ZAFIKOL-522754 format. One record per residue (C-alpha): residue in three letters; x, y, z. Coordinates in steps of 0.25 Angstrom, whole numbers. Each point is the difference from the previous one (the first is absolute). Example, Ala and Ser with C-alpha at 12.3 -4.5 7.8 and 13.67 -1.06 7.14 Angstrom:
residu,c1,c2,c3
ala,49,-18,31 $
ser,6,14,-2 $
END
This chain:
residu,c1,c2,c3
met,87,-121,106 $
ile,-9,7,10 $
leu,0,15,-2 $
gln,3,7,13 $
gly,-3,14,-5 $
pro,-7,7,-12 $
cys,6,-1,-14 $
leu,-6,12,-7 $
ser,-2,4,-14 $
thr,-8,10,-8 $
ile,-9,-4,-12 $
ala,-6,14,-1 $
glu,7,9,-10 $
asp,1,11,11 $
ser,-1,-5,14 $
arg,-1,15,5 $
arg,-14,2,-5 $
pro,-13,-9,1 $
tyr,0,-11,-10 $
asn,-8,3,-13 $
arg,-13,-10,1 $
ser,-8,8,-10 $
arg,0,-11,-11 $
thr,-13,-8,1 $
pro,2,-13,-9 $
leu,-12,-7,-4 $
asn,5,-11,-9 $
thr,3,-14,6 $
ser,13,-1,-7 $
asp,5,12,8 $
phe,0,-10,12 $
asp,9,-10,-6 $
tyr,14,-3,4 $
pro,11,-10,-3 $
leu,3,-10,11 $
ser,9,-13,0 $
gln,-7,-12,5 $
glu,12,-2,10 $
leu,-5,12,8 $
ile,-14,-6,2 $
ala,1,-5,15 $
gln,-3,-15,1 $
thr,2,-1,15 $
pro,-2,10,12 $
val,11,6,7 $
glu,3,-4,14 $
pro,-2,7,10 $
arg,-12,7,-7 $
asp,5,14,3 $
his,14,-2,-6 $
ser,-5,2,-14 $
arg,5,12,-7 $
leu,-8,14,1 $
leu,0,10,-11 $
val,-4,13,6 $
val,-5,11,-10 $
his,-2,14,3 $
arg,-10,6,-8 $
ala,3,15,2 $
thr,15,-2,-5 $
gly,1,-13,-7 $
leu,10,-4,10 $
val,2,-15,1 $
glu,6,-8,12 $
his,4,-15,1 $
arg,-3,-6,13 $
arg,-5,-12,7 $
phe,-15,-2,4 $
tyr,3,1,15 $
his,5,14,-3 $
leu,-14,4,-3 $
val,-1,5,15 $
asp,10,11,-4 $
tyr,-10,6,-9 $
leu,-12,0,10 $
gln,-4,11,9 $
ala,-8,0,13 $
gly,-15,1,-3 $
asp,1,-6,-14 $
val,-10,-11,-2 $
leu,4,-13,-8 $
val,-12,-6,-6 $
phe,0,-15,-3 $
asn,-9,-10,-8 $
asp,-2,-11,10 $
ser,-6,-10,-10 $
arg,4,-14,0 $
val,3,-9,-12 $
leu,-10,-11,-2 $
arg,5,-14,-3 $
ala,-7,3,-14 $
arg,7,-11,-9 $
leu,-9,-13,0 $
his,3,-13,-7 $
gly,-11,-10,-4 $
arg,-6,-9,-10 $
arg,-13,0,-8 $
gln,-9,-10,5 $
asp,-5,-5,-13 $
thr,14,-2,-7 $
gly,10,0,11 $
thr,8,11,-7 $
arg,9,8,9 $
val,-4,15,1 $
glu,5,12,7 $
leu,-8,11,6 $
leu,5,14,5 $
leu,-10,7,9 $
val,-1,15,-4 $
arg,-12,6,7 $
arg,-11,-5,10 $
val,-14,3,-6 $
glu,-8,-5,11 $
ala,0,-12,10 $
gly,6,-12,-7 $
val,1,7,-14 $
trp,13,5,-5 $
glu,5,6,-13 $
cys,12,-9,-5 $
leu,10,-1,-11 $
gly,1,-15,-4 $
lys,10,-9,-8 $
pro,-3,-6,-10 $
gly,-10,11,-2 $
arg,-7,-6,-12 $
arg,-4,-12,8 $
leu,-6,8,12 $
lys,-14,3,-6 $
ser,-13,3,7 $
gly,-5,-13,7 $
val,13,-7,2 $
arg,2,-6,14 $
leu,13,-1,7 $
thr,7,-6,12 $
ile,10,8,6 $
glu,13,-8,4 $
gly,5,0,15 $
asp,-5,-5,13 $
gly,-15,2,0 $
gly,1,8,-13 $
pro,-14,5,-4 $
glu,-9,-3,-12 $
ala,-2,12,-9 $
glu,-8,3,-12 $
val,2,10,-11 $
val,-12,9,0 $
glu,3,10,-11 $
asp,11,1,-11 $
arg,2,14,-3 $
ser,6,6,-13 $
asp,12,6,7 $
gly,5,-13,4 $
val,-5,1,14 $
arg,-9,-12,6 $
leu,-10,1,11 $
val,2,-12,9 $
arg,-8,-5,12 $
phe,7,-7,11 $
ala,-8,-10,8 $
asp,10,3,12 $
glu,6,14,-1 $
ala,7,-2,14 $
ala,8,-11,-6 $
leu,7,9,-10 $
glu,10,6,9 $
arg,4,-14,5 $
val,2,-6,-14 $
gly,5,12,-8 $
glu,14,5,-3 $
val,5,14,1 $
pro,1,6,-14 $
leu,13,6,-4 $
pro,0,11,-11 $
pro,3,-6,-14 $
tyr,14,6,-1 $
ile,5,-8,12 $
his,4,-14,-4 $
glu,7,-5,13 $
ser,-9,-7,10 $
leu,-1,7,14 $
gly,4,-9,12 $
asn,-8,9,10 $
pro,-14,5,-5 $
glu,0,10,11 $
arg,12,7,-7 $
tyr,-11,5,-11 $
gln,-8,6,12 $
thr,3,13,7 $
val,3,-2,15 $
tyr,-13,8,3 $
ser,-9,-7,-10 $
arg,-14,-2,7 $
val,-12,0,-10 $
leu,0,-12,-9 $
gly,-4,4,-15 $
ser,11,3,-9 $
val,6,-8,-12 $
ala,13,8,1 $
ala,8,6,11 $
pro,0,15,2 $
thr,15,-1,-3 $
ala,5,13,6 $
gly,-3,-5,14 $
leu,8,-13,-2 $
his,13,8,4 $
phe,-6,3,14 $
thr,4,-8,12 $
pro,-6,1,14 $
glu,13,7,5 $
leu,-1,10,-11 $
leu,-14,3,3 $
glu,4,2,15 $
arg,11,10,-4 $
cys,-10,8,-8 $
arg,-9,1,12 $
glu,12,4,9 $
arg,3,11,-9 $
gly,-15,5,2 $
val,-6,-5,-13 $
glu,-14,-5,1 $
leu,-4,-12,-8 $
ala,-14,-1,-6 $
phe,-5,-13,-8 $
val,-10,0,-11 $
thr,-5,-12,-8 $
leu,0,-2,-15 $
his,-1,-14,-6 $
ile,9,-1,-12 $
gly,-5,-6,-13 $
leu,8,-5,-12 $
asp,0,14,-7 $
thr,12,2,8 $
phe,8,-8,-10 $
arg,-8,3,-13 $
pro,8,10,-9 $
val,-8,11,-7 $
gln,-3,-5,-15 $
glu,-6,13,-5 $
glu,9,11,-5 $
asp,-9,10,7 $
pro,0,-5,15 $
arg,-13,8,2 $
glu,-7,-11,-8 $
his,5,-11,9 $
lys,-10,-6,9 $
leu,5,-1,15 $
his,-8,-11,8 $
thr,-5,4,13 $
glu,5,-5,13 $
tyr,-6,-1,14 $
phe,5,10,11 $
glu,-3,3,14 $
leu,3,12,8 $
gly,-2,-1,15 $
ala,-4,10,10 $
glu,14,0,7 $
ala,7,2,-13 $
ala,-10,11,-4 $
ala,2,7,13 $
thr,15,-1,-1 $
leu,1,6,-14 $
asn,-10,11,3 $
arg,8,5,12 $
ala,13,-1,-9 $
lys,-7,8,-11 $
gln,-5,11,10 $
glu,13,1,6 $
gly,8,1,-13 $
arg,8,-13,3 $
arg,5,-8,-12 $
ile,-8,-13,-4 $
ile,10,-10,-6 $
ala,-7,-11,-8 $
val,7,-14,0 $
gly,-3,-5,-14 $
thr,-9,4,-11 $
thr,-12,-8,5 $
ser,0,9,13 $
val,1,12,-10 $
arg,-12,-4,-7 $
val,-8,-2,13 $
leu,4,14,5 $
glu,-2,8,-12 $
gln,-14,-7,-3 $
ala,-4,3,14 $
ala,5,14,0 $
gln,-8,2,-13 $
arg,-13,-6,6 $
phe,1,9,12 $
ala,5,12,-6 $
thr,-7,14,4 $
ala,3,14,-3 $
glu,10,0,11 $
gly,7,-12,-4 $
trp,-3,-14,5 $
arg,-4,-7,12 $
leu,0,-16,0 $
glu,-11,-8,5 $
pro,0,-15,3 $
ser,-4,-7,-13 $
ser,1,-12,-9 $
gly,-3,-3,-15 $
trp,7,-1,-13 $
val,13,8,-5 $
gly,0,2,-14 $
leu,9,13,0 $
phe,10,-1,-12 $
ile,11,11,3 $
leu,7,5,-12 $
pro,10,12,-2 $
gly,-8,13,2 $
tyr,-7,-5,12 $
arg,0,9,12 $
phe,3,-7,13 $
gln,-8,4,12 $
ala,4,-9,11 $
val,14,-6,-2 $
asp,12,8,3 $
ala,11,-11,-2 $
leu,0,-14,-6 $
val,7,-13,3 $
thr,0,-10,-11 $
asn,7,-10,-8 $
phe,5,0,-15 $
his,-12,-3,-9 $
leu,-2,-7,-13 $
pro,1,8,-13 $
arg,-13,5,-6 $
ser,-7,-3,13 $
thr,-11,8,7 $
leu,9,0,12 $
leu,12,7,-7 $
met,-10,10,-5 $
leu,-5,3,14 $
val,15,2,5 $
cys,2,9,-12 $
ala,-12,8,3 $
phe,5,2,14 $
ala,15,3,-3 $
gly,0,5,-14 $
his,2,-9,-13 $
asp,14,4,-3 $
leu,5,0,14 $
val,-5,-14,2 $
leu,5,-6,-13 $
arg,14,6,3 $
ala,0,-6,14 $
tyr,-4,-13,-6 $
ala,11,1,-10 $
glu,10,3,11 $
ala,-5,-12,8 $
val,2,-9,-12 $
arg,15,5,-1 $
glu,2,-2,15 $
gly,-5,-14,-1 $
tyr,-13,1,9 $
arg,-9,-12,1 $
phe,-14,2,-6 $
tyr,-14,-3,2 $
ser,-7,-8,12 $
phe,12,-5,7 $
gly,9,11,-5 $
asp,5,13,7 $
gly,-8,12,5 $
met,-1,14,-4 $
leu,-4,12,9 $
ile,-5,13,-7 $
val,-1,12,8 $
END
């Protein structure tokens, strides 16, 4: 059933006063929550913008149950929506060892230099340094393992790097067990810059029509790039999350986006990040270009290593569009830092009770 109007509830103890966000948990177990396997979305909703939308108001603890196409109702003329336009690589490769014929699988993780990639491999014990491979597919290239790292990552040199996009498969997250008929459904409609091994999933809900409705409302659209690595699926194992090592990811902030964001900041307009990856780009850039008067962004590129935990003071982001994240994940910790641990976990509990769909192909969340 499509909800035509808001369904409201209050998860704050007293909605007449600001929600108490003073607690700052720093144990990984504080970011755990129960979830039935049946609520992990295996296929995307069609059309994209007909997924559900849980709207969370930080000041009051009020929660609204809407559809994603209602997002426009919460936008104001002058708002800036910031999207990550990274495009998912066809990063899953199948091949054989040239010496034994044994089948192997590689997952591209990060480009190190021309033709050389960090990869995860199966079976890992058979992918030692010096092993030569032939990648399957029409014109699949030859490859060689040039380094076998202790963390399970292999450095692999490909003879024809351009062929990888032709012979590879789009990798889906490990919790999705159904095949995807149309690989474009794991790409945002505005994806442009090839480089991620996972989609910036908050953006999967947007359609060209919804983007146009945002523009018609007077909302500006800005695009940054952050190439997502496998850390997005890796739970934090350490009980103190500050001991967790977050791998860096490559970002680009162009001149047009920087100018748009600087104007919004100067004029006091809201900056709304679409996805946690956009948050990390914006917050790291704001830190990098901070002055005594605030921040003013410059076009830049490099590596994002910002790990946002509760207690972090946000400088650039005023509202957030996101999905529901895995327990004990760095992404859930970021969302808790933005909206408050107790409020977020109570909102998640309500989403579970209401049968929301979770993770990459699941429903969305707007935090204002």
